[in-house]
Every structure is written in structure tokens, then in C-alpha cells.
C-alpha positions as CSV (number, residue, x, y, z in Angstrom):
1,M,12.6,-79.3,26.0
2,S,16.0,-78.1,26.2
3,N,18.3,-78.1,29.3
4,Y,18.1,-74.5,29.1
5,W,14.2,-74.1,30.2
6,Q,14.3,-77.0,32.4
7,C,13.2,-76.0,36.0
8,G,11.0,-77.0,38.8
9,G,8.2,-74.4,37.7
10,L,8.1,-75.9,34.2
11,K,7.8,-79.7,35.8
12,A,5.0,-78.4,37.9
13,S,3.2,-76.8,34.9
14,L,3.6,-79.8,32.8
15,D,2.1,-82.0,35.7
16,F,-1.0,-80.2,35.5
17,A,-1.2,-80.1,31.6
18,N,-0.9,-84.0,31.6
19,I,-4.0,-84.3,33.9
20,P,-7.1,-85.7,31.8
21,L,-9.8,-83.4,31.3
22,S,-13.1,-83.6,29.9
23,Y,-12.0,-81.0,27.3
24,K,-9.7,-81.5,24.3
25,T,-6.4,-80.5,25.4
26,R,-3.1,-79.4,24.0
27,I,0.2,-78.0,25.2
28,F,2.0,-75.0,23.5
29,T,5.1,-73.6,23.8
30,Y,6.0,-70.2,23.0
31,K,9.8,-69.5,23.2
32,E,10.8,-72.9,21.4
33,N,9.9,-75.3,19.0
34,V,9.7,-78.7,20.1
35,P,8.8,-81.7,18.5
36,G,5.2,-83.0,19.9
37,Y,4.3,-79.7,20.9
38,N,2.7,-76.7,19.0
39,N,3.8,-73.3,19.0
40,I,1.3,-70.6,20.2
41,N,2.9,-68.3,17.7
42,N,2.1,-70.7,14.5
43,H,-1.7,-70.9,16.1
44,K,-4.7,-69.1,14.6
45,I,-6.6,-68.6,17.6
46,S,-10.3,-70.2,17.1
47,N,-13.6,-69.2,19.0
48,D,-13.3,-72.8,20.6
49,D,-9.8,-72.1,22.2
50,Y,-9.3,-71.4,25.8
51,F,-6.1,-70.9,27.3
52,V,-4.4,-72.2,30.9
53,I,-1.4,-70.0,30.9
54,S,1.1,-71.1,33.5
55,W,3.1,-68.8,36.0
56,G,6.7,-68.5,34.4
57,P,9.5,-65.3,33.4
58,H,7.6,-64.9,30.4
59,F,4.2,-64.8,31.8
60,F,3.2,-61.3,31.6
61,E,4.6,-61.0,27.9
62,L,2.5,-64.1,26.9
63,I,-0.9,-62.8,28.4
64,K,-0.9,-59.9,26.1
65,K,-0.9,-62.1,23.0
66,L,-4.3,-63.8,23.9
67,P,-7.8,-62.6,24.0
68,K,-8.6,-61.9,27.5
69,N,-12.0,-63.5,27.8
70,R,-10.0,-66.7,26.6
71,V,-7.5,-67.1,29.6
72,I,-7.2,-68.8,32.7
73,I,-4.2,-68.2,34.9
74,N,-2.5,-70.8,36.6
75,S,-0.7,-68.9,39.3
76,H,2.5,-70.6,41.2
77,S,3.4,-67.1,42.7
78,F,2.0,-63.2,43.3
79,S,3.2,-60.1,42.2
80,Q,2.0,-56.4,42.1
81,K,4.7,-55.5,39.5
82,Y,2.8,-56.1,36.8
83,K,-1.1,-55.0,36.5
84,I,-3.3,-57.9,35.5
85,D,-6.7,-57.7,34.3
86,K,-9.0,-58.4,37.6
87,Y,-11.9,-60.6,35.7
88,I,-9.1,-63.5,34.7
89,P,-9.9,-66.5,36.5
90,M,-7.0,-67.8,38.4
91,I,-6.2,-71.4,39.6
92,C,-3.7,-70.8,42.5
93,T,-1.2,-73.5,43.8
94,S,-2.1,-72.5,47.7
95,E,-4.5,-70.7,50.0
96,Y,-1.9,-68.2,50.6
97,T,-1.3,-67.3,46.9
98,A,-5.0,-67.2,46.6
99,S,-5.5,-64.4,49.4
100,R,-2.8,-62.4,47.9
101,W,-4.7,-62.1,44.5
102,A,-8.0,-61.4,46.2
103,S,-6.5,-58.6,48.0
104,Y,-5.1,-57.2,45.0
105,G,-8.8,-57.1,43.8
106,V,-9.5,-60.0,41.5
107,R,-13.0,-60.3,40.6
108,A,-12.9,-63.7,38.8
109,P,-13.2,-67.2,40.3
110,L,-10.3,-68.0,42.5
111,T,-9.6,-71.7,42.7
112,I,-6.8,-73.9,44.4
113,V,-5.0,-76.8,43.2
114,P,-1.8,-78.0,44.8
115,S,1.1,-78.6,42.8
116,S,1.1,-82.6,42.7
117,V,3.7,-84.6,44.3
118,Q,4.4,-87.3,41.6
119,S,4.6,-91.3,42.7
120,I,8.2,-91.6,41.9
121,Y,8.9,-89.5,45.2
122,Q,8.7,-92.2,47.8
123,N,10.6,-93.2,50.7
124,T,13.0,-96.2,49.4
125,N,14.3,-96.8,52.6
126,S,17.8,-96.6,50.7
127,L,21.4,-95.7,52.4
128,R,21.4,-92.4,53.2
129,D,25.3,-91.1,52.5
130,I,24.2,-87.3,52.3
131,D,23.6,-85.5,55.8
132,I,22.5,-82.1,54.4
133,L,20.7,-81.1,50.8
134,I,20.9,-77.5,50.0
135,F,19.9,-76.1,46.5
136,K,21.6,-72.9,45.5
137,R,18.7,-71.6,43.5
138,K,16.5,-71.9,46.7
139,S,19.2,-70.6,49.2
140,S,20.4,-67.5,50.7
141,A,23.5,-65.6,51.7
142,Y,22.8,-66.4,55.1
143,V,22.7,-70.4,54.3
144,E,25.7,-70.4,51.9
145,K,27.9,-67.6,53.8
146,I,27.3,-68.8,57.4
147,L,25.6,-72.0,57.9
148,L,27.1,-73.9,55.0
149,P,30.7,-73.5,56.3
150,K,29.9,-74.6,59.9
151,L,27.8,-77.3,58.7
152,S,30.6,-78.6,56.5
153,L,33.0,-79.0,59.2
154,K,31.2,-82.2,60.8
155,L,28.5,-83.5,58.4
156,K,28.3,-84.3,54.5
157,V,26.9,-81.6,52.4
158,H,25.9,-81.9,49.3
159,F,25.0,-78.4,47.7
160,V,23.4,-78.5,44.1
161,T,24.5,-76.1,41.7
162,E,22.4,-77.0,38.6
163,Y,19.3,-78.8,37.4
164,V,19.0,-82.5,38.9
165,V,17.1,-84.6,36.3
166,D,16.6,-87.6,39.1
167,L,15.6,-85.6,42.1
168,A,14.0,-88.7,43.7
169,S,17.2,-90.6,43.8
170,L,19.1,-87.7,45.4
171,Y,16.2,-87.3,48.0
172,N,16.6,-90.6,49.0
173,R,20.6,-90.5,49.7
174,S,19.7,-87.5,51.7
175,K,18.8,-86.8,55.5
176,V,18.0,-83.2,55.8
177,L,17.1,-80.3,53.4
178,V,18.1,-76.8,54.2
179,Y,15.8,-74.4,52.3
180,D,15.7,-70.4,52.3
181,S,13.8,-69.4,49.3
182,S,13.1,-65.7,50.9
183,W,15.9,-64.1,49.1
184,H,15.5,-65.6,45.9
185,F,11.8,-64.6,45.5
186,R,12.5,-61.1,47.4
187,N,15.1,-60.1,44.7
188,R,12.4,-61.0,41.9
189,T,9.5,-59.0,43.5
190,L,7.6,-62.4,43.9
191,E,6.5,-64.7,46.3
192,E,6.6,-68.7,47.1
193,G,3.6,-70.0,45.8
194,F,3.9,-73.6,47.2
195,G,7.5,-74.8,47.5
196,L,7.6,-77.8,45.8
197,H,11.3,-79.2,47.0
198,P,10.4,-79.6,50.7
199,F,6.9,-81.5,49.7
200,E,9.1,-84.0,47.7
201,A,11.7,-84.5,50.1
202,R,9.6,-85.1,52.9
203,A,7.8,-87.9,50.4
204,C,11.1,-89.3,50.1
205,G,11.5,-89.6,54.0
206,M,13.8,-86.3,54.7
207,E,13.5,-84.0,57.4
208,V,13.1,-80.3,56.3
209,F,14.4,-77.1,57.6
210,T,12.9,-74.3,55.8
211,T,11.8,-70.3,56.0
212,Y,8.2,-69.5,56.2
213,N,8.1,-67.1,53.4
214,G,5.0,-67.2,51.1
215,S,3.2,-70.1,51.0
216,L,5.8,-71.9,53.2
217,S,3.7,-71.0,55.8
218,Q,1.6,-74.1,55.3
219,L,4.6,-76.1,56.5
220,I,4.5,-74.5,59.9
221,S,2.2,-77.3,61.7
222,L,3.4,-80.2,59.6
223,V,5.5,-83.3,61.4
224,G,9.3,-83.2,60.2
225,V,9.3,-79.4,59.3
226,H,11.5,-77.0,61.5
227,Q,11.6,-73.6,61.1
228,L,15.2,-72.1,59.4
229,N,16.8,-68.6,60.1
230,I,16.2,-68.0,63.5
231,Q,20.1,-67.5,64.9
232,S,23.1,-69.3,63.4
233,D,24.5,-71.1,66.3
234,L,20.9,-72.3,67.3
235,D,20.2,-73.4,63.6
236,L,23.1,-75.4,63.5
237,A,22.7,-77.4,66.8
238,R,19.3,-77.9,65.6
239,I,20.2,-79.4,62.1
240,T,23.1,-81.1,63.6
241,E,20.7,-83.0,66.2
242,C,18.3,-83.8,63.3
243,V,21.0,-85.7,61.5
244,N,22.4,-87.1,64.3
245,K,18.6,-88.8,65.4
246,Y,17.5,-89.5,61.8
247,S,15.3,-92.2,61.2
248,N,13.4,-92.9,57.8
249,R,10.0,-91.4,58.0
250,Y,6.8,-91.5,56.4
251,F,4.4,-88.7,56.4
252,S,1.2,-89.5,55.5
253,D,-0.2,-85.8,54.7
254,I,1.6,-86.2,51.5
255,E,-1.1,-88.5,50.2
256,K,-3.2,-85.5,49.7
257,Y,-0.9,-83.8,47.1
258,R,-1.0,-87.1,44.9
259,Q,-2.1,-86.6,41.5
260,D,-5.3,-88.7,41.9
261,N,-6.4,-86.1,44.7
262,V,-5.1,-83.0,42.5
263,K,-6.8,-84.4,39.2
264,T,-10.4,-84.0,40.9
265,L,-9.4,-80.4,42.2
266,W,-7.8,-79.5,38.8
267,N,-10.9,-80.7,36.7
268,A,-13.4,-78.8,39.4
269,A,-11.4,-75.6,38.9
270,I,-11.0,-75.6,34.9
271,N,-14.8,-76.1,34.9
272,K,-15.5,-73.4,37.3
273,S,-13.3,-70.7,35.4
274,L,-14.7,-71.7,32.1
275,E,-18.4,-71.3,33.3
276,F,-17.1,-67.9,34.1
277,L,-15.7,-67.0,30.8
278,F,-18.8,-68.4,29.4
279,Y,-20.9,-66.0,31.0
280,S,-18.5,-63.1,30.7
281,E,-18.7,-63.6,26.8
282,Q,-22.6,-63.6,27.0
283,N,-22.9,-60.6,29.5
284,Q,-19.9,-58.5,28.3
285,E,-22.0,-55.3,28.3
286,L,-23.0,-55.6,32.0
287,L,-19.6,-56.5,33.1
288,N,-18.3,-53.3,31.6
289,A,-21.0,-51.2,33.4
290,E,-20.2,-52.6,36.4
291,Q,-16.3,-52.1,36.1
292,I,-16.9,-48.6,35.2
293,E,-19.4,-48.1,38.2
294,L,-16.8,-49.9,40.6
295,K,-13.9,-47.4,39.2
296,I,-15.7,-44.6,40.3
297,M,-16.7,-45.7,43.3
298,E,-13.1,-46.3,44.1
299,R,-12.0,-43.0,43.1
300,N,-14.7,-41.2,44.8
301,K,-13.5,-43.3,47.9
302,K,-10.1,-42.1,47.7
303,Y,-11.0,-38.4,47.3
304,S,-13.4,-39.1,50.4
305,D,-10.6,-40.6,52.3
306,F,-8.1,-37.7,51.3
307,F,-10.7,-34.6,52.4
308,I,-11.1,-36.6,55.8
309,R,-7.6,-36.7,56.4
310,L,-7.1,-33.3,55.6
311,K,-9.6,-32.1,57.4
312,N,-8.3,-34.0,60.6
313,Y,-4.7,-32.6,60.2
314,L,-5.8,-29.2,59.6
315,K,-8.0,-29.4,62.7
316,K,-5.2,-30.6,64.7
317,S,-3.1,-27.9,63.2
318,F,-5.7,-25.2,64.1
319,L,-6.1,-26.6,67.6
320,G,-2.2,-26.8,68.2
321,S,-1.5,-23.6,67.2
322,N,-4.1,-22.2,69.6
323,Q,-2.9,-23.6,72.6
């Protein structure tokens, strides 16, 4: 694919797509014709086709093109900006993302399959000539305007502004990753759905300073992870101390995110999702009737809550006026 579309999300999606399944699978593109891949715009959908749609910038545009009873969503994030059919199965990359969709009201299977940390991300015990590594795309004004100038005075900082082909080598040259994706997602009305950079960096032996927004909260209890964005002078002192005391580390918790473990989870999630879609096709009238009944119940509950609040308000106003 052209460099224009290259990003971490595409890489994670292709990692999932290349996991062997007990079903015949193909990878489709939708914006670009790529040798070796099929383009969904040229494909005639058959009764045997089921689609796993990966989260991305054109996710909501793409989902409208496909029959909803043939779609599984691989959700790398969460957003209420667009309305999604609540009867579409979702494979989420974290417990946090799954809980957000559950709160949204999804009434189809929610399964969890974390992004996989590929085997190329290993600690090679190389010479580390970079003290601080920062990615502009997953950064913030706080990091760039306040922390970065101060860190650069005493430490060697590498500020990444474009797509990096060989991330593993860069991680193995670096000691500390400073990662603040809160602004990136807040400005897009999305949430961090996994946070692959911190996991890959730790697999290569790096210490990580990160915010805990979205699914990054799963990092709170992990060794070698430190909270960022507390207070600039305190952050500066803690990061500097971490660099000065750095020693090569191996974090064993990374192993559960390796592809062999993820493969088992992915197969189970696909099977569970397909089982639901098969059932939905055979019981569509029953599901439709239940959806209508639930909508009526939800509407009645809203009206009931409104009148209870109105009654309490009038009661309070009446009593207040008689005192």
C-alpha cells in the first residue's frame, strides 16, 4: 500500500487479518487498488461472505456499504459521534473499549482480542544513544511546548514527525518513551483503544511515561510504566532520573500479547461472532420484534423519568412558595 495510508492502525489490522482461521479469508481494500488484494468496490457480495471491518478514518462510510447481518466490527476505539447498529458483533482490543460499547447499548457479542506485539519487537541489548523518544502524532501541547524544550537541554531527545518503517530498531536505540495521546483522541471525539506504541516499546526494553486516558489505563499496574502529565517540574525530574538510572529490562507480561496467544483469542472471537450472525439470519423476525419492544420500553422509561422529575420540581416549588 502507498505510504499515504501507512499508520499503526493499518499495521494492527493487517496483523489480525493475517492470523490463520478455520475459514477461507481474503483482505479487501476500499480506497486504493493494491496488487495482491481485492477491492471491495469491485466485489459482488455472495451469501457466503462475512466481513470483519477494522476501525479507521472511513469506518462509518464503509459500514453503510455492507449488509449489517454480514458484518463483524474490529473496534480499536470508541466514539458516539456516529450511530452504529447495536446488533453487530464487536471484537474489541481492550476491556475498556468493550465496556464503553456495552454502555452504548450493544446487544451483540462483545469479545476482547488485544493487538499483537510482533516477534520483531525484542530487546536486542543494543547501545542506546537516544534518551527520550516522542511521537508527534501521539503527543500534546504539554509535551511539545513545556516538557520537550526542558528535556532537550540535558538529554538527547528524538522527536518523530513521520511514519517510521523500522520501529523495532528505533525502540532498541532509545531508553524512555514519552507518550501522551489524550489530545490526539480528544480532538477527534475518539478514545485510545489499546496503545500499541507503549507495549512495543516495553517489549524492546524501554521505560514508558504515559497518560492513562482510554485503554492506556490497563498500563497503570505494569512494571516500567510511569504516569505522565502530573506537573511539569515533577515530570521532568522523574523522567531525567529514569534516564540516568536506566538499565536494560525484560518485561514478561508482554508475552501474553504475542501472536500465538492472540491467535487463539481471535479464532474464538470470530467463531462466537459468526454464531450470533447465523442465529440472527435464522431468527430475524424474532429479533426485529424484540427491538421494537425494547424501543417502546426505553421511550416509556424516558417519559416516566421526566414526569417524576417534573412532579418533584413542582412539589418543591409549591412547598417553597408556602414557607
